[in-house]
C-alpha positions in Angstrom: -64.7 16.3 59.7 -66.6 17.9 56.9 -66.5 21.4 55.6 -69.8 23.3 55.8 -70.5 26.7 54.2 -71.9 29.2 56.7 -73.7 32.1 55.0 -74.1 35.1 57.3 -77.2 37.0 56.3 -77.9 40.8 56.6 -81.2 42.1 57.8 -82.7 41.9 54.2 -81.6 38.2 54.0 -78.7 38.8 51.5 -75.4 37.1 52.1 -73.1 39.4 53.9 -70.2 37.0 54.5 -69.5 33.3 53.8 -67.1 31.1 55.6 -66.2 27.4 55.6 -66.4 25.7 59.0 -65.1 22.3 59.9 -67.8 20.2 61.6 -68.3 16.6 62.7 -71.8 16.3 61.2 -75.0 18.2 60.6 -75.8 18.5 64.3 -72.4 19.9 65.1 -72.9 22.4 62.2 -76.3 23.4 63.6 -74.9 23.8 67.1 -72.0 26.0 65.8 -74.6 28.1 63.8 -76.7 28.6 66.9 -73.7 29.8 68.8 -72.9 32.4 66.1 -76.5 33.6 65.6 -76.2 36.5 68.1 -75.3 38.9 65.3 -76.4 37.2 62.1 -79.0 34.9 60.7 -77.1 32.0 59.2 -77.7 29.5 56.5 -75.7 26.3 56.8 -74.9 24.4 53.6 -73.2 21.1 52.8 -72.4 21.5 49.2 -75.7 22.1 47.4 -77.8 20.8 50.3 -79.3 23.3 52.7 -78.7 21.8 56.2 -80.4 24.4 58.3 -81.3 28.1 58.7 -80.8 29.8 62.1 -82.6 33.0 62.6 -80.9 36.1 64.2 -80.7 35.4 67.9 -81.9 31.8 67.3 -85.5 33.1 67.1 -88.1 30.4 66.6 -88.9 29.4 63.0 -92.3 30.3 61.6 -93.9 28.9 58.5 -95.4 32.3 57.7 -92.0 33.9 57.7 -90.2 33.6 54.3 -86.9 33.5 56.1 -87.9 30.3 57.9 -88.0 26.9 56.4 
C-alpha cells in the first residue's frame, strides 16, 4: 500500500481539503478519486507526481479546459 494525497478542490480550483489515502497503486487511487468526485473535483498526487485529476462528477476531461490535463 502507498499513501496518496487527495486534494479536494473548490469551484475555483483551489484546494479546500487535503487527505492522505492508502491505495494499492495508481489505478486504485484513480478509482477511489472517481468514487469521491460527486461533491469535489480531485487531484491525486503521489509525492511530487500528479497521478490524475478527476473533475466534479467525473465529467469528461477537455483539453480546452484549464482544469483538465
